[in-house]
Biopython code that builds the backbone (N, CA, C, O; Angstrom):
import numpy as np
from Bio.PDB.StructureBuilder import StructureBuilder

atoms = [
    (1, "UNK", "N", (-24.446, -25.951, -2.720)),
    (1, "UNK", "CA", (-24.669, -27.129, -1.824)),
    (1, "UNK", "C", (-25.095, -26.628, -0.515)),
    (1, "UNK", "O", (-24.540, -25.672, 0.026)),
    (2, "UNK", "N", (-26.132, -27.304, 0.023)),
    (2, "UNK", "CA", (-26.569, -27.006, 1.297)),
    (2, "UNK", "C", (-25.969, -27.975, 2.306)),
    (2, "UNK", "O", (-25.781, -29.158, 2.023)),
    (3, "UNK", "N", (-25.691, -27.476, 3.422)),
    (3, "UNK", "CA", (-25.170, -28.291, 4.620)),
    (3, "UNK", "C", (-25.836, -27.949, 5.868)),
    (3, "UNK", "O", (-26.343, -26.836, 6.008)),
    (4, "UNK", "N", (-25.870, -28.873, 6.830)),
    (4, "UNK", "CA", (-26.486, -28.475, 8.172)),
    (4, "UNK", "C", (-25.459, -27.428, 8.801)),
    (4, "UNK", "O", (-24.254, -27.484, 8.553)),
    (5, "UNK", "N", (-26.032, -26.467, 9.635)),
    (5, "UNK", "CA", (-25.384, -25.429, 10.396)),
    (5, "UNK", "C", (-25.886, -25.505, 11.724)),
    (5, "UNK", "O", (-27.082, -25.300, 11.931)),
    (6, "UNK", "N", (-25.017, -25.806, 12.738)),
    (6, "UNK", "CA", (-25.252, -25.927, 14.048)),
    (6, "UNK", "C", (-24.580, -24.876, 14.857)),
    (6, "UNK", "O", (-23.879, -25.369, 15.741)),
    (7, "UNK", "N", (-24.582, -23.671, 14.826)),
    (7, "UNK", "CA", (-23.851, -22.749, 15.667)),
    (7, "UNK", "C", (-24.517, -22.341, 16.992)),
    (7, "UNK", "O", (-25.275, -21.370, 16.982)),
    (8, "UNK", "N", (-24.300, -22.976, 18.064)),
    (8, "UNK", "CA", (-24.740, -22.715, 19.285)),
    (8, "UNK", "C", (-26.226, -22.602, 19.381)),
    (8, "UNK", "O", (-26.708, -21.864, 20.240)),
    (9, "UNK", "N", (-27.032, -23.316, 18.517)),
    (9, "UNK", "CA", (-28.459, -23.367, 18.446)),
    (9, "UNK", "C", (-28.960, -24.692, 18.414)),
    (9, "UNK", "O", (-28.526, -25.453, 17.548)),
    (10, "UNK", "N", (-29.874, -25.112, 19.291)),
    (10, "UNK", "CA", (-30.259, -26.440, 19.371)),
    (10, "UNK", "C", (-31.040, -27.045, 17.963)),
    (10, "UNK", "O", (-31.162, -28.248, 17.731)),
    (11, "UNK", "N", (-31.450, -26.140, 17.237)),
    (11, "UNK", "CA", (-32.121, -26.530, 15.914)),
    (11, "UNK", "C", (-31.084, -26.498, 14.857)),
    (11, "UNK", "O", (-30.083, -25.786, 14.934)),
    (12, "UNK", "N", (-31.334, -27.244, 13.925)),
    (12, "UNK", "CA", (-30.499, -27.360, 12.695)),
    (12, "UNK", "C", (-31.044, -26.515, 11.593)),
    (12, "UNK", "O", (-32.214, -26.672, 11.244)),
    (13, "UNK", "N", (-30.301, -25.662, 11.043)),
    (13, "UNK", "CA", (-30.724, -24.867, 9.950)),
    (13, "UNK", "C", (-29.845, -25.242, 8.825)),
    (13, "UNK", "O", (-28.960, -26.074, 9.025)),
    (14, "UNK", "N", (-29.996, -24.730, 7.711)),
    (14, "UNK", "CA", (-29.169, -25.027, 6.420)),
    (14, "UNK", "C", (-28.571, -23.766, 5.950)),
    (14, "UNK", "O", (-29.140, -22.674, 5.938)),
    (15, "UNK", "N", (-27.323, -24.031, 5.548)),
    (15, "UNK", "CA", (-26.532, -22.899, 4.881)),
    (15, "UNK", "C", (-26.079, -23.345, 3.548)),
    (15, "UNK", "O", (-25.809, -24.519, 3.294)),
    (16, "UNK", "N", (-26.004, -22.359, 2.698)),
    (16, "UNK", "CA", (-25.387, -22.632, 1.421)),
    (16, "UNK", "C", (-23.955, -22.326, 1.307)),
    (16, "UNK", "O", (-23.486, -21.300, 1.799)),
    (17, "UNK", "N", (-23.242, -23.194, 0.667)),
    (17, "UNK", "CA", (-21.796, -23.036, 0.459)),
    (17, "UNK", "C", (-21.565, -23.199, -0.991)),
    (17, "UNK", "O", (-21.233, -24.271, -1.498)),
    (18, "UNK", "N", (-21.773, -21.984, -1.708)),
    (18, "UNK", "CA", (-21.572, -22.032, -3.202)),
    (18, "UNK", "C", (-20.230, -22.184, -3.641)),
    (18, "UNK", "O", (-19.299, -21.693, -3.003)),
    (19, "UNK", "N", (-20.083, -22.767, -4.583)),
    (19, "UNK", "CA", (-18.722, -22.875, -5.358)),
    (19, "UNK", "C", (-18.402, -21.569, -6.072)),
    (19, "UNK", "O", (-19.167, -21.140, -6.935)),
    (20, "UNK", "N", (-17.305, -20.941, -5.736)),
    (20, "UNK", "CA", (-17.162, -19.583, -6.470)),
    (20, "UNK", "C", (-15.854, -19.739, -7.064)),
    (20, "UNK", "O", (-14.937, -20.304, -6.466)),
    (21, "UNK", "N", (-15.736, -19.228, -8.289)),
    (21, "UNK", "CA", (-14.351, -19.059, -9.008)),
    (21, "UNK", "C", (-14.439, -17.817, -9.664)),
    (21, "UNK", "O", (-15.280, -17.656, -10.548)),
    (22, "UNK", "N", (-13.608, -16.855, -9.307)),
    (22, "UNK", "CA", (-13.515, -15.466, -9.863)),
    (22, "UNK", "C", (-13.136, -15.756, -11.426)),
    (22, "UNK", "O", (-13.605, -15.023, -12.297)),
    (23, "UNK", "N", (-12.460, -16.610, -11.687)),
    (23, "UNK", "CA", (-11.878, -17.021, -13.031)),
    (23, "UNK", "C", (-13.070, -17.149, -14.000)),
    (23, "UNK", "O", (-12.827, -16.941, -15.189)),
    (24, "UNK", "N", (-14.356, -17.474, -13.632)),
    (24, "UNK", "CA", (-15.521, -17.668, -14.296)),
    (24, "UNK", "C", (-15.929, -16.313, -14.960)),
    (24, "UNK", "O", (-16.734, -16.268, -15.890)),
    (25, "UNK", "N", (-15.384, -15.322, -14.478)),
    (25, "UNK", "CA", (-15.845, -13.995, -14.969)),
    (25, "UNK", "C", (-14.589, -13.352, -15.880)),
    (25, "UNK", "O", (-14.634, -12.205, -16.324)),
    (26, "UNK", "N", (-13.647, -14.118, -16.054)),
    (26, "UNK", "CA", (-12.467, -13.555, -16.861)),
    (26, "UNK", "C", (-13.004, -12.954, -18.253)),
    (26, "UNK", "O", (-12.720, -11.799, -18.570)),
    (27, "UNK", "N", (-13.773, -13.762, -19.052)),
    (27, "UNK", "CA", (-14.151, -13.529, -20.199)),
    (27, "UNK", "C", (-14.997, -12.204, -20.302)),
    (27, "UNK", "O", (-14.835, -11.363, -21.186)),
    (28, "UNK", "N", (-15.882, -12.131, -19.326)),
    (28, "UNK", "CA", (-16.847, -11.004, -19.246)),
    (28, "UNK", "C", (-15.908, -9.697, -19.055)),
    (28, "UNK", "O", (-16.017, -8.733, -19.812)),
    (29, "UNK", "N", (-15.081, -9.730, -18.108)),
    (29, "UNK", "CA", (-14.303, -8.629, -17.881)),
    (29, "UNK", "C", (-13.337, -8.321, -18.989)),
    (29, "UNK", "O", (-13.048, -7.153, -19.250)),
    (30, "UNK", "N", (-12.794, -9.408, -19.692)),
    (30, "UNK", "CA", (-11.923, -9.133, -20.779)),
    (30, "UNK", "C", (-12.533, -8.459, -21.886)),
    (30, "UNK", "O", (-11.879, -7.661, -22.557)),
    (31, "UNK", "N", (-13.848, -8.739, -22.155)),
    (31, "UNK", "CA", (-14.716, -8.152, -23.260)),
    (31, "UNK", "C", (-14.815, -6.598, -23.093)),
    (31, "UNK", "O", (-14.902, -5.803, -24.029)),
    (32, "UNK", "N", (-14.790, -6.292, -21.791)),
    (32, "UNK", "CA", (-15.160, -4.755, -21.580)),
    (32, "UNK", "C", (-14.031, -3.976, -21.092)),
    (32, "UNK", "O", (-14.169, -2.754, -21.040)),
    (33, "UNK", "N", (-12.936, -4.506, -20.727)),
    (33, "UNK", "CA", (-11.678, -3.734, -20.208)),
    (33, "UNK", "C", (-10.381, -4.241, -20.653)),
    (33, "UNK", "O", (-10.304, -5.312, -21.256)),
    (34, "UNK", "N", (-9.377, -3.537, -20.390)),
    (34, "UNK", "CA", (-7.993, -4.038, -20.980)),
    (34, "UNK", "C", (-7.697, -5.469, -20.413)),
    (34, "UNK", "O", (-8.160, -5.819, -19.327)),
    (35, "UNK", "N", (-6.959, -6.234, -21.137)),
    (35, "UNK", "CA", (-6.692, -7.603, -20.880)),
    (35, "UNK", "C", (-6.041, -7.743, -19.389)),
    (35, "UNK", "O", (-6.374, -8.706, -18.698)),
    (36, "UNK", "N", (-5.277, -6.949, -18.985)),
    (36, "UNK", "CA", (-4.524, -6.992, -17.776)),
    (36, "UNK", "C", (-5.463, -6.808, -16.601)),
    (36, "UNK", "O", (-5.118, -7.235, -15.500)),
    (37, "UNK", "N", (-6.688, -6.169, -16.772)),
    (37, "UNK", "CA", (-7.541, -5.793, -15.644)),
    (37, "UNK", "C", (-7.895, -7.045, -14.863)),
    (37, "UNK", "O", (-7.777, -7.006, -13.638)),
    (38, "UNK", "N", (-8.290, -8.078, -15.417)),
    (38, "UNK", "CA", (-8.865, -9.265, -14.657)),
    (38, "UNK", "C", (-7.790, -9.678, -13.618)),
    (38, "UNK", "O", (-8.102, -9.882, -12.444)),
    (39, "UNK", "N", (-6.453, -9.804, -14.096)),
    (39, "UNK", "CA", (-5.408, -10.224, -13.208)),
    (39, "UNK", "C", (-5.116, -9.354, -12.095)),
    (39, "UNK", "O", (-4.683, -9.748, -11.012)),
    (40, "UNK", "N", (-5.394, -8.038, -12.431)),
    (40, "UNK", "CA", (-5.040, -7.010, -11.343)),
    (40, "UNK", "C", (-6.219, -7.034, -10.418)),
    (40, "UNK", "O", (-5.974, -6.872, -9.223)),
    (41, "UNK", "N", (-7.416, -7.206, -10.778)),
    (41, "UNK", "CA", (-8.531, -7.357, -9.901)),
    (41, "UNK", "C", (-8.196, -8.640, -8.886)),
    (41, "UNK", "O", (-8.185, -8.562, -7.658)),
    (42, "UNK", "N", (-7.941, -9.765, -9.626)),
    (42, "UNK", "CA", (-7.846, -11.051, -8.887)),
    (42, "UNK", "C", (-6.618, -10.970, -7.742)),
    (42, "UNK", "O", (-6.639, -11.549, -6.656)),
    (43, "UNK", "N", (-5.611, -10.164, -8.221)),
    (43, "UNK", "CA", (-4.557, -10.159, -7.281)),
    (43, "UNK", "C", (-4.804, -9.027, -6.036)),
    (43, "UNK", "O", (-4.227, -9.129, -4.953)),
    (44, "UNK", "N", (-5.616, -8.091, -6.316)),
    (44, "UNK", "CA", (-5.688, -7.086, -5.275)),
    (44, "UNK", "C", (-7.001, -7.275, -4.476)),
    (44, "UNK", "O", (-7.144, -6.570, -3.477)),
    (45, "UNK", "N", (-7.947, -8.129, -4.802)),
    (45, "UNK", "CA", (-9.138, -8.250, -4.163)),
    (45, "UNK", "C", (-9.169, -9.533, -3.280)),
    (45, "UNK", "O", (-8.555, -10.537, -3.641)),
    (46, "UNK", "N", (-9.888, -9.500, -2.119)),
    (46, "UNK", "CA", (-10.022, -10.711, -1.267)),
    (46, "UNK", "C", (-11.300, -11.517, -1.915)),
    (46, "UNK", "O", (-11.965, -11.121, -2.872)),
    (47, "UNK", "N", (-11.485, -12.674, -1.216)),
    (47, "UNK", "CA", (-12.597, -13.496, -1.763)),
    (47, "UNK", "C", (-13.991, -12.775, -1.634)),
    (47, "UNK", "O", (-14.820, -12.899, -2.536)),
    (48, "UNK", "N", (-14.243, -12.039, -0.538)),
    (48, "UNK", "CA", (-15.364, -11.246, -0.414)),
    (48, "UNK", "C", (-15.737, -10.261, -1.530)),
    (48, "UNK", "O", (-16.847, -10.217, -2.061)),
    (49, "UNK", "N", (-14.672, -9.459, -1.835)),
    (49, "UNK", "CA", (-14.835, -8.489, -3.038)),
    (49, "UNK", "C", (-14.973, -9.117, -4.402)),
    (49, "UNK", "O", (-15.659, -8.638, -5.305)),
    (50, "UNK", "N", (-14.244, -10.262, -4.482)),
    (50, "UNK", "CA", (-14.431, -11.036, -5.838)),
    (50, "UNK", "C", (-15.826, -11.514, -5.949)),
    (50, "UNK", "O", (-16.445, -11.490, -7.012)),
    (51, "UNK", "N", (-16.347, -11.984, -4.745)),
    (51, "UNK", "CA", (-17.661, -12.554, -4.828)),
    (51, "UNK", "C", (-18.697, -11.442, -5.088)),
    (51, "UNK", "O", (-19.706, -11.670, -5.757)),
    (52, "UNK", "N", (-18.438, -10.251, -4.556)),
    (52, "UNK", "CA", (-19.357, -9.166, -4.950)),
    (52, "UNK", "C", (-19.318, -8.613, -6.303)),
    (52, "UNK", "O", (-20.311, -8.063, -6.777)),
    (53, "UNK", "N", (-18.133, -8.740, -6.999)),
    (53, "UNK", "CA", (-17.933, -8.296, -8.302)),
    (53, "UNK", "C", (-18.581, -9.414, -9.164)),
    (53, "UNK", "O", (-19.233, -9.081, -10.153)),
    (54, "UNK", "N", (-18.433, -10.737, -8.833)),
    (54, "UNK", "CA", (-19.238, -11.840, -9.473)),
    (54, "UNK", "C", (-20.710, -11.566, -9.510)),
    (54, "UNK", "O", (-21.388, -11.588, -10.537)),
    (55, "UNK", "N", (-21.149, -11.306, -8.299)),
    (55, "UNK", "CA", (-22.561, -11.155, -8.099)),
    (55, "UNK", "C", (-23.111, -9.994, -9.034)),
    (55, "UNK", "O", (-24.151, -10.095, -9.686)),
    (56, "UNK", "N", (-22.406, -9.046, -9.020)),
    (56, "UNK", "CA", (-22.758, -7.835, -9.790)),
    (56, "UNK", "C", (-22.855, -8.175, -11.376)),
    (56, "UNK", "O", (-23.760, -7.744, -12.090)),
    (57, "UNK", "N", (-21.792, -9.012, -11.828)),
    (57, "UNK", "CA", (-21.791, -9.379, -13.234)),
    (57, "UNK", "C", (-23.031, -10.325, -13.478)),
    (57, "UNK", "O", (-23.717, -10.257, -14.497)),
    (58, "UNK", "N", (-23.251, -11.200, -12.461)),
    (58, "UNK", "CA", (-24.455, -12.043, -12.762)),
    (58, "UNK", "C", (-25.718, -11.197, -12.716)),
    (58, "UNK", "O", (-26.616, -11.508, -13.498)),
    (59, "UNK", "N", (-25.889, -10.228, -11.948)),
    (59, "UNK", "CA", (-27.074, -9.467, -11.956)),
    (59, "UNK", "C", (-27.346, -8.721, -13.274)),
    (59, "UNK", "O", (-28.468, -8.473, -13.717)),
    (60, "UNK", "N", (-26.185, -8.400, -13.834)),
    (60, "UNK", "CA", (-26.349, -7.676, -15.232)),
    (60, "UNK", "C", (-26.759, -8.616, -16.150)),
    (60, "UNK", "O", (-27.624, -8.279, -16.960)),
    (61, "UNK", "N", (-26.287, -9.776, -16.181)),
    (61, "UNK", "CA", (-26.639, -10.885, -17.033)),
    (61, "UNK", "C", (-28.216, -11.406, -16.991)),
    (61, "UNK", "O", (-28.816, -11.894, -17.948)),
    (62, "UNK", "N", (-28.691, -11.211, -15.792)),
    (62, "UNK", "CA", (-30.059, -11.759, -15.427)),
    (62, "UNK", "C", (-31.021, -10.590, -15.597)),
    (62, "UNK", "O", (-32.230, -10.820, -15.559)),
    (63, "UNK", "N", (-30.587, -9.406, -15.773)),
    (63, "UNK", "CA", (-31.435, -8.282, -15.973)),
    (63, "UNK", "C", (-31.127, -7.419, -17.242)),
    (63, "UNK", "O", (-30.501, -6.360, -17.187)),
    (64, "UNK", "N", (-31.669, -8.022, -18.495)),
    (64, "UNK", "CA", (-31.308, -7.425, -19.634)),
    (64, "UNK", "C", (-31.548, -6.030, -19.920)),
    (64, "UNK", "O", (-32.720, -5.687, -19.767)),
    (65, "UNK", "N", (-30.691, -5.086, -20.318)),
    (65, "UNK", "CA", (-30.840, -3.821, -20.535)),
    (65, "UNK", "C", (-30.233, -2.917, -19.423)),
    (65, "UNK", "O", (-30.016, -1.729, -19.658)),
    (66, "UNK", "N", (-29.970, -3.449, -18.267)),
    (66, "UNK", "CA", (-29.294, -2.614, -17.190)),
    (66, "UNK", "C", (-27.857, -2.214, -17.541)),
    (66, "UNK", "O", (-27.424, -1.105, -17.229)),
    (67, "UNK", "N", (-27.142, -3.098, -18.175)),
    (67, "UNK", "CA", (-25.752, -2.814, -18.456)),
    (67, "UNK", "C", (-25.794, -1.614, -19.465)),
    (67, "UNK", "O", (-25.025, -0.670, -19.288)),
    (68, "UNK", "N", (-26.670, -1.625, -20.519)),
    (68, "UNK", "CA", (-26.729, -0.676, -21.556)),
    (68, "UNK", "C", (-27.106, 0.729, -20.919)),
    (68, "UNK", "O", (-26.531, 1.758, -21.274)),
    (69, "UNK", "N", (-28.034, 0.711, -20.024)),
    (69, "UNK", "CA", (-28.457, 2.028, -19.302)),
    (69, "UNK", "C", (-27.261, 2.511, -18.517)),
    (69, "UNK", "O", (-26.930, 3.695, -18.573)),
    (70, "UNK", "N", (-26.597, 1.620, -17.779)),
    (70, "UNK", "CA", (-25.365, 2.140, -17.084)),
    (70, "UNK", "C", (-24.163, 2.637, -17.902)),
    (70, "UNK", "O", (-23.378, 3.491, -17.489)),
    (71, "UNK", "N", (-24.082, 1.998, -19.159)),
    (71, "UNK", "CA", (-23.123, 2.641, -20.071)),
    (71, "UNK", "C", (-23.560, 3.918, -20.648)),
    (71, "UNK", "O", (-22.739, 4.799, -20.907)),
    (72, "UNK", "N", (-24.830, 4.058, -20.861)),
    (72, "UNK", "CA", (-25.446, 5.411, -21.378)),
    (72, "UNK", "C", (-25.259, 6.470, -20.307)),
    (72, "UNK", "O", (-24.946, 7.629, -20.578)),
    (73, "UNK", "N", (-25.449, 6.049, -19.162)),
    (73, "UNK", "CA", (-25.293, 7.099, -18.031)),
    (73, "UNK", "C", (-23.877, 7.479, -17.918)),
    (73, "UNK", "O", (-23.621, 8.627, -17.555)),
    (74, "UNK", "N", (-22.954, 6.681, -18.177)),
    (74, "UNK", "CA", (-21.504, 6.930, -18.020)),
    (74, "UNK", "C", (-21.237, 7.476, -16.731)),
    (74, "UNK", "O", (-21.754, 6.869, -15.793)),
    (75, "UNK", "N", (-20.484, 8.575, -16.440)),
    (75, "UNK", "CA", (-19.992, 8.922, -15.170)),
    (75, "UNK", "C", (-21.097, 9.368, -14.205)),
    (75, "UNK", "O", (-20.833, 9.552, -13.016)),
    (76, "UNK", "N", (-22.336, 9.544, -14.700)),
    (76, "UNK", "CA", (-23.444, 9.896, -14.000)),
    (76, "UNK", "C", (-23.923, 8.702, -13.173)),
    (76, "UNK", "O", (-24.650, 8.900, -12.200)),
    (77, "UNK", "N", (-23.552, 7.501, -13.515)),
    (77, "UNK", "CA", (-24.000, 6.267, -12.824)),
    (77, "UNK", "C", (-22.959, 5.902, -11.825)),
    (77, "UNK", "O", (-21.792, 5.741, -12.182)),
    (78, "UNK", "N", (-23.323, 5.770, -10.631)),
    (78, "UNK", "CA", (-22.461, 5.232, -9.452)),
    (78, "UNK", "C", (-22.843, 3.873, -8.913)),
    (78, "UNK", "O", (-23.898, 3.675, -8.310)),
    (79, "UNK", "N", (-22.016, 3.029, -9.137)),
    (79, "UNK", "CA", (-22.264, 1.536, -8.625)),
    (79, "UNK", "C", (-21.133, 1.208, -7.697)),
    (79, "UNK", "O", (-19.978, 1.188, -8.122)),
    (80, "UNK", "N", (-21.394, 0.975, -6.568)),
    (80, "UNK", "CA", (-20.471, 0.602, -5.426)),
    (80, "UNK", "C", (-20.526, -0.936, -5.200)),
    (80, "UNK", "O", (-21.566, -1.477, -4.823)),
    (81, "UNK", "N", (-19.375, -1.629, -5.441)),
    (81, "UNK", "CA", (-19.449, -3.102, -5.310)),
    (81, "UNK", "C", (-18.215, -3.370, -4.657)),
    (81, "UNK", "O", (-17.115, -2.986, -5.052)),
    (82, "UNK", "N", (-18.471, -4.120, -3.529)),
    (82, "UNK", "CA", (-17.226, -4.618, -2.751)),
    (82, "UNK", "C", (-16.377, -3.513, -2.185)),
    (82, "UNK", "O", (-15.206, -3.396, -2.546)),
    (83, "UNK", "N", (-16.921, -2.705, -1.318)),
    (83, "UNK", "CA", (-16.205, -1.553, -0.829)),
    (83, "UNK", "C", (-15.096, -2.026, 0.181)),
    (83, "UNK", "O", (-14.097, -1.343, 0.407)),
    (84, "UNK", "N", (-15.332, -3.213, 0.759)),
    (84, "UNK", "CA", (-14.402, -3.744, 1.819)),
    (84, "UNK", "C", (-14.792, -3.308, 3.198)),
    (84, "UNK", "O", (-14.082, -3.653, 4.143)),
    (85, "UNK", "N", (-15.859, -2.581, 3.391)),
    (85, "UNK", "CA", (-16.141, -2.189, 4.743)),
    (85, "UNK", "C", (-16.468, -3.379, 5.642)),
    (85, "UNK", "O", (-16.241, -3.331, 6.851)),
    (86, "UNK", "N", (-17.012, -4.468, 5.036)),
    (86, "UNK", "CA", (-17.308, -5.622, 5.880)),
    (86, "UNK", "C", (-16.143, -6.338, 6.183)),
    (86, "UNK", "O", (-16.225, -7.202, 7.056)),
    (87, "UNK", "N", (-14.969, -6.119, 5.567)),
    (87, "UNK", "CA", (-13.720, -6.855, 5.885)),
    (87, "UNK", "C", (-12.932, -6.166, 7.073)),
    (87, "UNK", "O", (-11.985, -6.763, 7.585)),
    (88, "UNK", "N", (-13.276, -5.045, 7.467)),
    (88, "UNK", "CA", (-12.411, -4.268, 8.461)),
    (88, "UNK", "C", (-12.073, -5.047, 9.627)),
    (88, "UNK", "O", (-10.942, -4.942, 10.101)),
    (89, "UNK", "N", (-13.037, -5.915, 10.204)),
    (89, "UNK", "CA", (-12.714, -6.499, 11.304)),
    (89, "UNK", "C", (-11.777, -7.863, 11.042)),
    (89, "UNK", "O", (-11.215, -8.449, 11.967)),
    (90, "UNK", "N", (-11.703, -8.238, 9.782)),
    (90, "UNK", "CA", (-10.773, -9.225, 9.571)),
    (90, "UNK", "C", (-9.284, -8.894, 9.071)),
    (90, "UNK", "O", (-8.417, -9.732, 8.824)),
    (91, "UNK", "N", (-9.167, -7.530, 8.973)),
    (91, "UNK", "CA", (-7.898, -7.026, 8.474)),
    (91, "UNK", "C", (-6.882, -6.906, 9.712)),
    (91, "UNK", "O", (-5.735, -6.497, 9.532)),
]
sb = StructureBuilder()
sb.init_structure("model")
sb.init_model(0)
sb.init_chain("A")
sb.init_seg("    ")
for serial, (resi, resn, name, xyz) in enumerate(atoms, 1):
    if name == "N":
        sb.init_residue(resn, " ", resi, " ")
    sb.init_atom(name, np.array(xyz, "f"), 0.0, 1.0, " ", f" {name:<3s}", serial, name[0])
structure = sb.get_structure()
């Protein structure tokens, strides 16, 4: 959903306010990891990190073949998602 954004600027710009539910990714996570892992992630991560994980899952779905390549690479593949560095000022 787009909405007007007027933050100390005389011109109006638009910002997106996406609806995000981490629970939308429960099935994807459940197919690849132990059943308890989804709830563990949901309990330990804030909204920014959940959003980053969701974006990563979406990117795998939108780019066929990447997930398979990452699985083949195993421990040689390093994917950093939602490190929390952006949240330091809010903690």
